PyMOL Python script that loads the backbone (N, CA, C, O; Angstrom):
from pymol import cmd

cmd.read_pdbstr("""\
ATOM      1  N   UNK A   1     266.202 213.546 115.596  1.00  0.00           N
ATOM      2  CA  UNK A   1     265.065 212.653 115.678  1.00  0.00           C
ATOM      3  C   UNK A   1     263.878 213.490 116.170  1.00  0.00           C
ATOM      4  O   UNK A   1     263.862 213.955 117.310  1.00  0.00           O
ATOM      5  N   UNK A   2     262.903 213.670 115.305  1.00  0.00           N
ATOM      6  CA  UNK A   2     261.718 214.445 115.654  1.00  0.00           C
ATOM      7  C   UNK A   2     260.484 213.730 115.106  1.00  0.00           C
ATOM      8  O   UNK A   2     260.604 212.786 114.324  1.00  0.00           O
ATOM      9  N   UNK A   3     259.302 214.182 115.517  1.00  0.00           N
ATOM     10  CA  UNK A   3     258.063 213.580 115.020  1.00  0.00           C
ATOM     11  C   UNK A   3     257.924 213.792 113.515  1.00  0.00           C
ATOM     12  O   UNK A   3     257.483 212.893 112.800  1.00  0.00           O
ATOM     13  N   UNK A   4     258.297 214.973 113.032  1.00  0.00           N
ATOM     14  CA  UNK A   4     258.222 215.230 111.589  1.00  0.00           C
ATOM     15  C   UNK A   4     259.152 214.288 110.820  1.00  0.00           C
ATOM     16  O   UNK A   4     258.762 213.723 109.798  1.00  0.00           O
ATOM     17  N   UNK A   5     260.374 214.124 111.312  1.00  0.00           N
ATOM     18  CA  UNK A   5     261.325 213.218 110.652  1.00  0.00           C
ATOM     19  C   UNK A   5     260.822 211.779 110.710  1.00  0.00           C
ATOM     20  O   UNK A   5     260.962 211.029 109.744  1.00  0.00           O
ATOM     21  N   UNK A   6     260.237 211.397 111.840  1.00  0.00           N
ATOM     22  CA  UNK A   6     259.699 210.045 111.979  1.00  0.00           C
ATOM     23  C   UNK A   6     258.565 209.824 110.976  1.00  0.00           C
ATOM     24  O   UNK A   6     258.489 208.762 110.360  1.00  0.00           O
ATOM     25  N   UNK A   7     257.700 210.795 110.808  1.00  0.00           N
ATOM     26  CA  UNK A   7     256.594 210.652 109.856  1.00  0.00           C
ATOM     27  C   UNK A   7     257.122 210.549 108.425  1.00  0.00           C
ATOM     28  O   UNK A   7     256.613 209.756 107.634  1.00  0.00           O
ATOM     29  N   UNK A   8     258.139 211.345 108.089  1.00  0.00           N
ATOM     30  CA  UNK A   8     258.722 211.254 106.735  1.00  0.00           C
ATOM     31  C   UNK A   8     259.350 209.878 106.510  1.00  0.00           C
ATOM     32  O   UNK A   8     259.183 209.284 105.445  1.00  0.00           O
ATOM     33  N   UNK A   9     260.063 209.379 107.501  1.00  0.00           N
ATOM     34  CA  UNK A   9     260.693 208.064 107.393  1.00  0.00           C
ATOM     35  C   UNK A   9     259.619 206.969 107.286  1.00  0.00           C
ATOM     36  O   UNK A   9     259.755 206.052 106.476  1.00  0.00           O
ATOM     37  N   UNK A  10     258.568 207.059 108.088  1.00  0.00           N
ATOM     38  CA  UNK A  10     257.478 206.088 108.034  1.00  0.00           C
ATOM     39  C   UNK A  10     256.813 206.095 106.657  1.00  0.00           C
ATOM     40  O   UNK A  10     256.491 205.039 106.112  1.00  0.00           O
ATOM     41  N   UNK A  11     256.612 207.283 106.100  1.00  0.00           N
ATOM     42  CA  UNK A  11     255.988 207.387 104.772  1.00  0.00           C
ATOM     43  C   UNK A  11     256.890 206.773 103.696  1.00  0.00           C
ATOM     44  O   UNK A  11     256.397 206.086 102.801  1.00  0.00           O
ATOM     45  N   UNK A  12     258.197 207.011 103.771  1.00  0.00           N
ATOM     46  CA  UNK A  12     259.127 206.411 102.802  1.00  0.00           C
ATOM     47  C   UNK A  12     259.093 204.898 102.907  1.00  0.00           C
ATOM     48  O   UNK A  12     259.094 204.202 101.891  1.00  0.00           O
ATOM     49  N   UNK A  13     259.064 204.384 104.128  1.00  0.00           N
ATOM     50  CA  UNK A  13     259.000 202.939 104.324  1.00  0.00           C
ATOM     51  C   UNK A  13     257.700 202.367 103.779  1.00  0.00           C
ATOM     52  O   UNK A  13     257.710 201.329 103.118  1.00  0.00           O
ATOM     53  N   UNK A  14     256.580 203.033 104.049  1.00  0.00           N
ATOM     54  CA  UNK A  14     255.289 202.555 103.558  1.00  0.00           C
ATOM     55  C   UNK A  14     255.286 202.509 102.040  1.00  0.00           C
ATOM     56  O   UNK A  14     254.736 201.581 101.446  1.00  0.00           O
ATOM     57  N   UNK A  15     255.891 203.494 101.415  1.00  0.00           N
ATOM     58  CA  UNK A  15     255.947 203.524  99.953  1.00  0.00           C
ATOM     59  C   UNK A  15     256.801 202.383  99.408  1.00  0.00           C
ATOM     60  O   UNK A  15     256.437 201.745  98.421  1.00  0.00           O
ATOM     61  N   UNK A  16     257.925 202.133 100.048  1.00  0.00           N
ATOM     62  CA  UNK A  16     258.831 201.098  99.549  1.00  0.00           C
ATOM     63  C   UNK A  16     258.350 199.692  99.855  1.00  0.00           C
ATOM     64  O   UNK A  16     258.592 198.772  99.074  1.00  0.00           O
ATOM     65  N   UNK A  17     257.673 199.515 100.981  1.00  0.00           N
ATOM     66  CA  UNK A  17     257.183 198.185 101.348  1.00  0.00           C
ATOM     67  C   UNK A  17     255.870 197.888 100.644  1.00  0.00           C
ATOM     68  O   UNK A  17     255.609 196.743 100.275  1.00  0.00           O
ATOM     69  N   UNK A  18     255.048 198.903 100.455  1.00  0.00           N
ATOM     70  CA  UNK A  18     253.772 198.724  99.772  1.00  0.00           C
ATOM     71  C   UNK A  18     252.655 198.349 100.726  1.00  0.00           C
ATOM     72  O   UNK A  18     252.895 198.049 101.895  1.00  0.00           O
ATOM     73  N   UNK A  19     251.416 198.368 100.211  1.00  0.00           N
ATOM     74  CA  UNK A  19     250.260 198.056 101.054  1.00  0.00           C
ATOM     75  C   UNK A  19     250.163 196.559 101.340  1.00  0.00           C
ATOM     76  O   UNK A  19     250.676 195.748 100.568  1.00  0.00           O
ATOM     77  N   UNK A  20     249.512 196.188 102.436  1.00  0.00           N
ATOM     78  CA  UNK A  20     249.307 194.764 102.741  1.00  0.00           C
ATOM     79  C   UNK A  20     248.490 194.090 101.640  1.00  0.00           C
ATOM     80  O   UNK A  20     247.600 194.697 101.044  1.00  0.00           O
ATOM     81  N   UNK A  21     248.815 192.820 101.385  1.00  0.00           N
ATOM     82  CA  UNK A  21     248.082 192.044 100.375  1.00  0.00           C
ATOM     83  C   UNK A  21     247.840 190.645 100.909  1.00  0.00           C
ATOM     84  O   UNK A  21     248.768 189.974 101.359  1.00  0.00           O
ATOM     85  N   UNK A  22     246.594 190.208 100.858  1.00  0.00           N
ATOM     86  CA  UNK A  22     246.234 188.825 101.181  1.00  0.00           C
ATOM     87  C   UNK A  22     246.328 188.482 102.652  1.00  0.00           C
ATOM     88  O   UNK A  22     246.942 189.199 103.443  1.00  0.00           O
ATOM     89  N   UNK A  23     245.703 187.368 103.001  1.00  0.00           N
ATOM     90  CA  UNK A  23     245.709 186.835 104.367  1.00  0.00           C
ATOM     91  C   UNK A  23     245.817 185.321 104.297  1.00  0.00           C
ATOM     92  O   UNK A  23     245.617 184.722 103.240  1.00  0.00           O
ATOM     93  N   UNK A  24     246.131 184.718 105.415  1.00  0.00           N
ATOM     94  CA  UNK A  24     246.199 183.257 105.476  1.00  0.00           C
ATOM     95  C   UNK A  24     247.263 182.704 104.551  1.00  0.00           C
ATOM     96  O   UNK A  24     248.416 183.134 104.597  1.00  0.00           O
ATOM     97  N   UNK A  25     246.881 181.745 103.703  1.00  0.00           N
ATOM     98  CA  UNK A  25     247.834 181.128 102.787  1.00  0.00           C
ATOM     99  C   UNK A  25     248.348 182.115 101.744  1.00  0.00           C
ATOM    100  O   UNK A  25     249.442 181.948 101.206  1.00  0.00           O
ATOM    101  N   UNK A  26     247.553 183.139 101.466  1.00  0.00           N
ATOM    102  CA  UNK A  26     247.947 184.151 100.482  1.00  0.00           C
ATOM    103  C   UNK A  26     248.624 185.347 101.155  1.00  0.00           C
ATOM    104  O   UNK A  26     248.709 186.425 100.569  1.00  0.00           O
ATOM    105  N   UNK A  27     249.098 185.157 102.371  1.00  0.00           N
ATOM    106  CA  UNK A  27     249.674 186.271 103.134  1.00  0.00           C
ATOM    107  C   UNK A  27     250.850 186.893 102.387  1.00  0.00           C
ATOM    108  O   UNK A  27     251.626 186.218 101.712  1.00  0.00           O
ATOM    109  N   UNK A  28     250.939 188.171 102.536  1.00  0.00           N
ATOM    110  CA  UNK A  28     251.996 188.964 101.926  1.00  0.00           C
ATOM    111  C   UNK A  28     253.338 188.632 102.591  1.00  0.00           C
ATOM    112  O   UNK A  28     253.438 188.690 103.817  1.00  0.00           O
ATOM    113  N   UNK A  29     254.365 188.288 101.815  1.00  0.00           N
ATOM    114  CA  UNK A  29     255.664 187.971 102.408  1.00  0.00           C
ATOM    115  C   UNK A  29     256.311 189.190 103.077  1.00  0.00           C
ATOM    116  O   UNK A  29     257.273 189.040 103.830  1.00  0.00           O
ATOM    117  N   UNK A  30     255.795 190.388 102.811  1.00  0.00           N
ATOM    118  CA  UNK A  30     256.346 191.594 103.430  1.00  0.00           C
ATOM    119  C   UNK A  30     255.757 191.869 104.807  1.00  0.00           C
ATOM    120  O   UNK A  30     256.207 192.784 105.495  1.00  0.00           O
ATOM    121  N   UNK A  31     254.757 191.093 105.221  1.00  0.00           N
ATOM    122  CA  UNK A  31     254.084 191.370 106.494  1.00  0.00           C
ATOM    123  C   UNK A  31     255.038 191.333 107.696  1.00  0.00           C
ATOM    124  O   UNK A  31     254.917 192.199 108.563  1.00  0.00           O
ATOM    125  N   UNK A  32     255.969 190.391 107.800  1.00  0.00           N
ATOM    126  CA  UNK A  32     256.906 190.442 108.932  1.00  0.00           C
ATOM    127  C   UNK A  32     257.716 191.748 108.968  1.00  0.00           C
ATOM    128  O   UNK A  32     257.953 192.308 110.039  1.00  0.00           O
ATOM    129  N   UNK A  33     258.130 192.218 107.811  1.00  0.00           N
ATOM    130  CA  UNK A  33     258.861 193.485 107.751  1.00  0.00           C
ATOM    131  C   UNK A  33     257.942 194.634 108.149  1.00  0.00           C
ATOM    132  O   UNK A  33     258.365 195.548 108.858  1.00  0.00           O
ATOM    133  N   UNK A  34     256.697 194.597 107.703  1.00  0.00           N
ATOM    134  CA  UNK A  34     255.723 195.631 108.051  1.00  0.00           C
ATOM    135  C   UNK A  34     255.534 195.682 109.568  1.00  0.00           C
ATOM    136  O   UNK A  34     255.476 196.767 110.148  1.00  0.00           O
ATOM    137  N   UNK A  35     255.436 194.510 110.216  1.00  0.00           N
ATOM    138  CA  UNK A  35     255.300 194.461 111.688  1.00  0.00           C
ATOM    139  C   UNK A  35     256.537 195.021 112.363  1.00  0.00           C
ATOM    140  O   UNK A  35     256.432 195.742 113.355  1.00  0.00           O
ATOM    141  N   UNK A  36     257.710 194.694 111.834  1.00  0.00           N
ATOM    142  CA  UNK A  36     258.958 195.212 112.402  1.00  0.00           C
ATOM    143  C   UNK A  36     258.989 196.738 112.327  1.00  0.00           C
ATOM    144  O   UNK A  36     259.401 197.405 113.277  1.00  0.00           O
ATOM    145  N   UNK A  37     258.559 197.274 111.216  1.00  0.00           N
ATOM    146  CA  UNK A  37     258.522 198.730 111.051  1.00  0.00           C
ATOM    147  C   UNK A  37     257.529 199.347 112.032  1.00  0.00           C
ATOM    148  O   UNK A  37     257.839 200.353 112.671  1.00  0.00           O
ATOM    149  N   UNK A  38     256.342 198.759 112.160  1.00  0.00           N
ATOM    150  CA  UNK A  38     255.348 199.292 113.110  1.00  0.00           C
ATOM    151  C   UNK A  38     255.909 199.295 114.523  1.00  0.00           C
ATOM    152  O   UNK A  38     255.736 200.263 115.263  1.00  0.00           O
ATOM    153  N   UNK A  39     256.585 198.208 114.899  1.00  0.00           N
ATOM    154  CA  UNK A  39     257.175 198.104 116.240  1.00  0.00           C
ATOM    155  C   UNK A  39     258.209 199.214 116.453  1.00  0.00           C
ATOM    156  O   UNK A  39     258.216 199.868 117.496  1.00  0.00           O
ATOM    157  N   UNK A  40     259.068 199.422 115.475  1.00  0.00           N
ATOM    158  CA  UNK A  40     260.106 200.445 115.604  1.00  0.00           C
ATOM    159  C   UNK A  40     259.501 201.842 115.671  1.00  0.00           C
ATOM    160  O   UNK A  40     259.924 202.658 116.489  1.00  0.00           O
ATOM    161  N   UNK A  41     258.526 202.126 114.830  1.00  0.00           N
ATOM    162  CA  UNK A  41     257.880 203.446 114.846  1.00  0.00           C
ATOM    163  C   UNK A  41     257.210 203.679 116.199  1.00  0.00           C
ATOM    164  O   UNK A  41     257.284 204.778 116.749  1.00  0.00           O
ATOM    165  N   UNK A  42     256.558 202.650 116.731  1.00  0.00           N
ATOM    166  CA  UNK A  42     255.909 202.769 118.042  1.00  0.00           C
ATOM    167  C   UNK A  42     256.936 203.046 119.140  1.00  0.00           C
ATOM    168  O   UNK A  42     256.701 203.874 120.021  1.00  0.00           O
ATOM    169  N   UNK A  43     258.063 202.358 119.086  1.00  0.00           N
ATOM    170  CA  UNK A  43     259.116 202.577 120.087  1.00  0.00           C
ATOM    171  C   UNK A  43     259.699 203.977 120.017  1.00  0.00           C
ATOM    172  O   UNK A  43     259.920 204.613 121.047  1.00  0.00           O
ATOM    173  N   UNK A  44     259.944 204.452 118.825  1.00  0.00           N
ATOM    174  CA  UNK A  44     260.480 205.816 118.663  1.00  0.00           C
ATOM    175  C   UNK A  44     259.442 206.833 119.111  1.00  0.00           C
ATOM    176  O   UNK A  44     259.783 207.825 119.755  1.00  0.00           O
ATOM    177  N   UNK A  45     258.184 206.597 118.779  1.00  0.00           N
ATOM    178  CA  UNK A  45     257.113 207.492 119.218  1.00  0.00           C
ATOM    179  C   UNK A  45     257.051 207.546 120.746  1.00  0.00           C
ATOM    180  O   UNK A  45     256.863 208.621 121.315  1.00  0.00           O
ATOM    181  N   UNK A  46     257.204 206.405 121.414  1.00  0.00           N
ATOM    182  CA  UNK A  46     257.197 206.374 122.880  1.00  0.00           C
ATOM    183  C   UNK A  46     258.357 207.192 123.442  1.00  0.00           C
ATOM    184  O   UNK A  46     258.191 207.909 124.429  1.00  0.00           O
ATOM    185  N   UNK A  47     259.514 207.087 122.827  1.00  0.00           N
ATOM    186  CA  UNK A  47     260.661 207.881 123.264  1.00  0.00           C
ATOM    187  C   UNK A  47     260.365 209.372 123.106  1.00  0.00           C
ATOM    188  O   UNK A  47     260.610 210.154 124.024  1.00  0.00           O
ATOM    189  N   UNK A  48     259.839 209.769 121.942  1.00  0.00           N
ATOM    190  CA  UNK A  48     259.539 211.185 121.709  1.00  0.00           C
ATOM    191  C   UNK A  48     258.488 211.702 122.694  1.00  0.00           C
ATOM    192  O   UNK A  48     258.566 212.849 123.136  1.00  0.00           O
ATOM    193  N   UNK A  49     257.519 210.874 123.035  1.00  0.00           N
ATOM    194  CA  UNK A  49     256.514 211.245 124.031  1.00  0.00           C
ATOM    195  C   UNK A  49     257.166 211.467 125.390  1.00  0.00           C
ATOM    196  O   UNK A  49     256.835 212.425 126.089  1.00  0.00           O
ATOM    197  N   UNK A  50     258.091 210.585 125.768  1.00  0.00           N
ATOM    198  CA  UNK A  50     258.794 210.728 127.048  1.00  0.00           C
ATOM    199  C   UNK A  50     259.621 212.001 127.074  1.00  0.00           C
ATOM    200  O   UNK A  50     259.673 212.689 128.094  1.00  0.00           O
ATOM    201  N   UNK A  51     260.268 212.320 125.957  1.00  0.00           N
ATOM    202  CA  UNK A  51     261.059 213.557 125.881  1.00  0.00           C
ATOM    203  C   UNK A  51     260.142 214.757 126.067  1.00  0.00           C
ATOM    204  O   UNK A  51     260.457 215.669 126.832  1.00  0.00           O
ATOM    205  N   UNK A  52     259.020 214.762 125.378  1.00  0.00           N
ATOM    206  CA  UNK A  52     258.085 215.885 125.459  1.00  0.00           C
ATOM    207  C   UNK A  52     257.511 216.053 126.865  1.00  0.00           C
ATOM    208  O   UNK A  52     257.218 217.167 127.299  1.00  0.00           O
ATOM    209  N   UNK A  53     257.355 214.934 127.568  1.00  0.00           N
ATOM    210  CA  UNK A  53     256.803 214.981 128.923  1.00  0.00           C
ATOM    211  C   UNK A  53     257.872 215.276 129.972  1.00  0.00           C
ATOM    212  O   UNK A  53     257.553 215.453 131.148  1.00  0.00           O
ATOM    213  N   UNK A  54     259.129 215.330 129.559  1.00  0.00           N
ATOM    214  CA  UNK A  54     260.208 215.572 130.517  1.00  0.00           C
ATOM    215  C   UNK A  54     260.436 214.397 131.445  1.00  0.00           C
ATOM    216  O   UNK A  54     260.856 214.578 132.588  1.00  0.00           O
ATOM    217  N   UNK A  55     260.164 213.201 130.967  1.00  0.00           N
ATOM    218  CA  UNK A  55     260.298 211.984 131.754  1.00  0.00           C
ATOM    219  C   UNK A  55     261.757 211.752 132.136  1.00  0.00           C
ATOM    220  O   UNK A  55     262.655 211.971 131.323  1.00  0.00           O
ATOM    221  N   UNK A  56     261.993 211.314 133.358  1.00  0.00           N
ATOM    222  CA  UNK A  56     263.346 211.087 133.857  1.00  0.00           C
ATOM    223  C   UNK A  56     263.965 209.769 133.450  1.00  0.00           C
ATOM    224  O   UNK A  56     265.118 209.519 133.799  1.00  0.00           O
ATOM    225  N   UNK A  57     263.260 208.913 132.730  1.00  0.00           N
ATOM    226  CA  UNK A  57     263.791 207.596 132.358  1.00  0.00           C
ATOM    227  C   UNK A  57     264.360 207.592 130.947  1.00  0.00           C
ATOM    228  O   UNK A  57     264.373 206.552 130.288  1.00  0.00           O
ATOM    229  N   UNK A  58     264.825 208.730 130.481  1.00  0.00           N
ATOM    230  CA  UNK A  58     265.257 208.854 129.090  1.00  0.00           C
ATOM    231  C   UNK A  58     266.596 208.204 128.775  1.00  0.00           C
ATOM    232  O   UNK A  58     266.888 207.954 127.606  1.00  0.00           O
ATOM    233  N   UNK A  59     267.407 207.927 129.767  1.00  0.00           N
ATOM    234  CA  UNK A  59     268.748 207.414 129.503  1.00  0.00           C
ATOM    235  C   UNK A  59     268.712 206.173 128.626  1.00  0.00           C
ATOM    236  O   UNK A  59     269.336 206.167 127.565  1.00  0.00           O
ATOM    237  N   UNK A  60     268.017 205.140 129.022  1.00  0.00           N
ATOM    238  CA  UNK A  60     267.941 203.911 128.239  1.00  0.00           C
ATOM    239  C   UNK A  60     267.049 204.038 127.018  1.00  0.00           C
ATOM    240  O   UNK A  60     267.282 203.393 125.996  1.00  0.00           O
ATOM    241  N   UNK A  61     266.020 204.880 127.131  1.00  0.00           N
ATOM    242  CA  UNK A  61     265.086 205.029 126.018  1.00  0.00           C
ATOM    243  C   UNK A  61     265.744 205.652 124.797  1.00  0.00           C
ATOM    244  O   UNK A  61     265.469 205.234 123.673  1.00  0.00           O
ATOM    245  N   UNK A  62     266.601 206.635 124.991  1.00  0.00           N
ATOM    246  CA  UNK A  62     267.240 207.297 123.855  1.00  0.00           C
ATOM    247  C   UNK A  62     268.086 206.307 123.063  1.00  0.00           C
ATOM    248  O   UNK A  62     268.048 206.284 121.832  1.00  0.00           O
ATOM    249  N   UNK A  63     268.845 205.496 123.780  1.00  0.00           N
ATOM    250  CA  UNK A  63     269.700 204.520 123.113  1.00  0.00           C
ATOM    251  C   UNK A  63     268.851 203.516 122.310  1.00  0.00           C
ATOM    252  O   UNK A  63     269.191 203.178 121.177  1.00  0.00           O
ATOM    253  N   UNK A  64     267.759 203.052 122.902  1.00  0.00           N
ATOM    254  CA  UNK A  64     266.880 202.091 122.215  1.00  0.00           C
ATOM    255  C   UNK A  64     266.209 202.748 121.014  1.00  0.00           C
ATOM    256  O   UNK A  64     266.112 202.141 119.947  1.00  0.00           O
ATOM    257  N   UNK A  65     265.743 203.988 121.181  1.00  0.00           N
ATOM    258  CA  UNK A  65     265.094 204.693 120.074  1.00  0.00           C
ATOM    259  C   UNK A  65     266.077 204.905 118.929  1.00  0.00           C
ATOM    260  O   UNK A  65     265.707 204.776 117.762  1.00  0.00           O
ATOM    261  N   UNK A  66     267.315 205.225 119.249  1.00  0.00           N
ATOM    262  CA  UNK A  66     268.319 205.411 118.208  1.00  0.00           C
ATOM    263  C   UNK A  66     268.579 204.101 117.464  1.00  0.00           C
ATOM    264  O   UNK A  66     268.722 204.104 116.241  1.00  0.00           O
ATOM    265  N   UNK A  67     268.640 202.993 118.182  1.00  0.00           N
ATOM    266  CA  UNK A  67     268.795 201.686 117.535  1.00  0.00           C
ATOM    267  C   UNK A  67     267.626 201.401 116.593  1.00  0.00           C
ATOM    268  O   UNK A  67     267.823 200.923 115.476  1.00  0.00           O
ATOM    269  N   UNK A  68     266.407 201.698 117.050  1.00  0.00           N
ATOM    270  CA  UNK A  68     265.228 201.489 116.207  1.00  0.00           C
ATOM    271  C   UNK A  68     265.284 202.381 114.971  1.00  0.00           C
ATOM    272  O   UNK A  68     264.971 201.942 113.865  1.00  0.00           O
ATOM    273  N   UNK A  69     265.683 203.633 115.166  1.00  0.00           N
ATOM    274  CA  UNK A  69     265.785 204.597 114.052  1.00  0.00           C
ATOM    275  C   UNK A  69     266.776 204.094 113.006  1.00  0.00           C
ATOM    276  O   UNK A  69     266.489 204.106 111.809  1.00  0.00           O
ATOM    277  N   UNK A  70     267.937 203.654 113.469  1.00  0.00           N
ATOM    278  CA  UNK A  70     268.958 203.155 112.544  1.00  0.00           C
ATOM    279  C   UNK A  70     268.450 201.914 111.805  1.00  0.00           C
ATOM    280  O   UNK A  70     268.761 201.721 110.629  1.00  0.00           O
ATOM    281  N   UNK A  71     267.674 201.078 112.487  1.00  0.00           N
ATOM    282  CA  UNK A  71     267.086 199.914 111.832  1.00  0.00           C
ATOM    283  C   UNK A  71     266.122 200.317 110.728  1.00  0.00           C
ATOM    284  O   UNK A  71     266.114 199.708 109.658  1.00  0.00           O
ATOM    285  N   UNK A  72     265.304 201.347 110.979  1.00  0.00           N
ATOM    286  CA  UNK A  72     264.383 201.830 109.943  1.00  0.00           C
ATOM    287  C   UNK A  72     265.149 202.391 108.752  1.00  0.00           C
ATOM    288  O   UNK A  72     264.785 202.141 107.603  1.00  0.00           O
ATOM    289  N   UNK A  73     266.196 203.140 109.020  1.00  0.00           N
ATOM    290  CA  UNK A  73     266.997 203.688 107.919  1.00  0.00           C
ATOM    291  C   UNK A  73     267.654 202.568 107.107  1.00  0.00           C
ATOM    292  O   UNK A  73     267.780 202.670 105.887  1.00  0.00           O
ATOM    293  N   UNK A  74     268.070 201.502 107.793  1.00  0.00           N
ATOM    294  CA  UNK A  74     268.665 200.358 107.093  1.00  0.00           C
ATOM    295  C   UNK A  74     267.626 199.713 106.183  1.00  0.00           C
ATOM    296  O   UNK A  74     267.929 199.364 105.042  1.00  0.00           O
ATOM    297  N   UNK A  75     266.408 199.553 106.681  1.00  0.00           N
ATOM    298  CA  UNK A  75     265.345 198.957 105.873  1.00  0.00           C
ATOM    299  C   UNK A  75     265.086 199.803 104.639  1.00  0.00           C
ATOM    300  O   UNK A  75     264.942 199.268 103.540  1.00  0.00           O
ATOM    301  N   UNK A  76     265.025 201.121 104.807  1.00  0.00           N
ATOM    302  CA  UNK A  76     264.802 202.015 103.663  1.00  0.00           C
ATOM    303  C   UNK A  76     265.921 201.842 102.644  1.00  0.00           C
ATOM    304  O   UNK A  76     265.667 201.774 101.441  1.00  0.00           O
ATOM    305  N   UNK A  77     267.151 201.771 103.123  1.00  0.00           N
ATOM    306  CA  UNK A  77     268.283 201.681 102.195  1.00  0.00           C
ATOM    307  C   UNK A  77     268.317 200.342 101.455  1.00  0.00           C
ATOM    308  O   UNK A  77     268.867 200.261 100.357  1.00  0.00           O
ATOM    309  N   UNK A  78     267.737 199.296 102.038  1.00  0.00           N
ATOM    310  CA  UNK A  78     267.752 197.978 101.415  1.00  0.00           C
ATOM    311  C   UNK A  78     266.582 197.742 100.465  1.00  0.00           C
ATOM    312  O   UNK A  78     266.629 196.823  99.647  1.00  0.00           O
ATOM    313  N   UNK A  79     265.549 198.548 100.563  1.00  0.00           N
ATOM    314  CA  UNK A  79     264.372 198.391  99.706  1.00  0.00           C
ATOM    315  C   UNK A  79     264.557 199.224  98.451  1.00  0.00           C
ATOM    316  O   UNK A  79     265.061 200.345  98.534  1.00  0.00           O
ATOM    317  N   UNK A  80     264.169 198.716  97.295  1.00  0.00           N
ATOM    318  CA  UNK A  80     264.305 199.512  96.077  1.00  0.00           C
ATOM    319  C   UNK A  80     263.404 200.744  96.125  1.00  0.00           C
ATOM    320  O   UNK A  80     262.295 200.704  96.658  1.00  0.00           O
ATOM    321  N   UNK A  81     263.899 201.821  95.566  1.00  0.00           N
ATOM    322  CA  UNK A  81     263.124 203.055  95.483  1.00  0.00           C
ATOM    323  C   UNK A  81     262.106 202.882  94.368  1.00  0.00           C
ATOM    324  O   UNK A  81     262.492 202.708  93.212  1.00  0.00           O
ATOM    325  N   UNK A  82     260.806 202.926  94.684  1.00  0.00           N
ATOM    326  CA  UNK A  82     259.799 202.689  93.652  1.00  0.00           C
ATOM    327  C   UNK A  82     259.844 203.720  92.529  1.00  0.00           C
ATOM    328  O   UNK A  82     259.380 203.438  91.424  1.00  0.00           O
ATOM    329  N   UNK A  83     260.381 204.885  92.780  1.00  0.00           N
ATOM    330  CA  UNK A  83     260.432 205.907  91.725  1.00  0.00           C
ATOM    331  C   UNK A  83     261.456 205.562  90.656  1.00  0.00           C
ATOM    332  O   UNK A  83     261.456 206.180  89.591  1.00  0.00           O
ATOM    333  N   UNK A  84     262.341 204.579  90.914  1.00  0.00           N
ATOM    334  CA  UNK A  84     263.341 204.188  89.914  1.00  0.00           C
ATOM    335  C   UNK A  84     262.870 203.033  89.043  1.00  0.00           C
ATOM    336  O   UNK A  84     263.570 202.639  88.110  1.00  0.00           O
ATOM    337  N   UNK A  85     261.683 202.481  89.336  1.00  0.00           N
ATOM    338  CA  UNK A  85     261.130 201.391  88.540  1.00  0.00           C
ATOM    339  C   UNK A  85     260.284 201.992  87.425  1.00  0.00           C
ATOM    340  O   UNK A  85     259.207 202.522  87.695  1.00  0.00           O
ATOM    341  N   UNK A  86     260.745 201.924  86.176  1.00  0.00           N
ATOM    342  CA  UNK A  86     260.021 202.573  85.080  1.00  0.00           C
ATOM    343  C   UNK A  86     258.644 201.973  84.819  1.00  0.00           C
ATOM    344  O   UNK A  86     257.798 202.638  84.220  1.00  0.00           O
ATOM    345  N   UNK A  87     258.394 200.749  85.245  1.00  0.00           N
ATOM    346  CA  UNK A  87     257.105 200.122  85.001  1.00  0.00           C
ATOM    347  C   UNK A  87     256.102 200.329  86.115  1.00  0.00           C
ATOM    348  O   UNK A  87     254.954 199.899  86.004  1.00  0.00           O
ATOM    349  N   UNK A  88     256.515 200.974  87.177  1.00  0.00           N
ATOM    350  CA  UNK A  88     255.636 201.137  88.336  1.00  0.00           C
ATOM    351  C   UNK A  88     254.881 202.449  88.241  1.00  0.00           C
ATOM    352  O   UNK A  88     255.447 203.492  87.916  1.00  0.00           O
ATOM    353  N   UNK A  89     253.605 202.375  88.527  1.00  0.00           N
ATOM    354  CA  UNK A  89     252.770 203.573  88.563  1.00  0.00           C
ATOM    355  C   UNK A  89     252.857 204.141  89.972  1.00  0.00           C
ATOM    356  O   UNK A  89     252.591 203.418  90.933  1.00  0.00           O
ATOM    357  N   UNK A  90     253.221 205.418  90.128  1.00  0.00           N
ATOM    358  CA  UNK A  90     253.319 206.002  91.468  1.00  0.00           C
ATOM    359  C   UNK A  90     251.985 205.926  92.201  1.00  0.00           C
ATOM    360  O   UNK A  90     250.922 206.135  91.616  1.00  0.00           O
ATOM    361  N   UNK A  91     252.064 205.624  93.483  1.00  0.00           N
ATOM    362  CA  UNK A  91     250.859 205.537  94.305  1.00  0.00           C
ATOM    363  C   UNK A  91     251.088 206.272  95.603  1.00  0.00           C
ATOM    364  O   UNK A  91     252.223 206.577  95.970  1.00  0.00           O
ATOM    365  N   UNK A  92     250.008 206.553  96.290  1.00  0.00           N
ATOM    366  CA  UNK A  92     250.099 207.163  97.602  1.00  0.00           C
ATOM    367  C   UNK A  92     250.714 206.142  98.550  1.00  0.00           C
ATOM    368  O   UNK A  92     250.407 204.954  98.454  1.00  0.00           O
ATOM    369  N   UNK A  93     251.584 206.586  99.471  1.00  0.00           N
ATOM    370  CA  UNK A  93     252.132 205.646 100.446  1.00  0.00           C
ATOM    371  C   UNK A  93     251.014 205.012 101.257  1.00  0.00           C
ATOM    372  O   UNK A  93     250.104 205.697 101.725  1.00  0.00           O
ATOM    373  N   UNK A  94     251.091 203.704 101.417  1.00  0.00           N
ATOM    374  CA  UNK A  94     250.086 202.979 102.182  1.00  0.00           C
ATOM    375  C   UNK A  94     250.430 203.051 103.659  1.00  0.00           C
ATOM    376  O   UNK A  94     251.606 203.094 104.018  1.00  0.00           O
ATOM    377  N   UNK A  95     249.424 203.066 104.516  1.00  0.00           N
ATOM    378  CA  UNK A  95     249.719 203.014 105.948  1.00  0.00           C
ATOM    379  C   UNK A  95     250.313 201.662 106.296  1.00  0.00           C
ATOM    380  O   UNK A  95     249.992 200.654 105.667  1.00  0.00           O
ATOM    381  N   UNK A  96     251.179 201.641 107.297  1.00  0.00           N
ATOM    382  CA  UNK A  96     251.823 200.395 107.702  1.00  0.00           C
ATOM    383  C   UNK A  96     250.958 199.598 108.660  1.00  0.00           C
ATOM    384  O   UNK A  96     251.345 198.505 109.074  1.00  0.00           O
ATOM    385  N   UNK A  97     249.830 200.105 109.010  1.00  0.00           N
ATOM    386  CA  UNK A  97     248.973 199.422 109.981  1.00  0.00           C
ATOM    387  C   UNK A  97     248.133 198.369 109.346  1.00  0.00           C
ATOM    388  O   UNK A  97     247.357 197.703 110.030  1.00  0.00           O
TER     389      UNK A  97
END
""", "prot")
cmd.dss("prot")
cmd.show_as("cartoon", "prot")
cmd.util.cbc("prot")
cmd.orient("prot")
């Protein structure tokens, strides 16, 4: 688990989930998943920051970060790979924010 790996995983998720679309009644049904991904990425980032700072509270943080990481990998595995859709035009991964 590293910052580079986290960025690659975040980019894969952004590509598979796609960019936000619509607000209010036209809200994107993927928005709850997008929020879940942002929350997990933020939690893993906090863990990596604590590791880099040599923080002594890493015992519980590592376990939580690993749970978040596994959740992100599960989401990636459940979302279709856009490169396998012959009708889809490849696009730059959208930010999850």
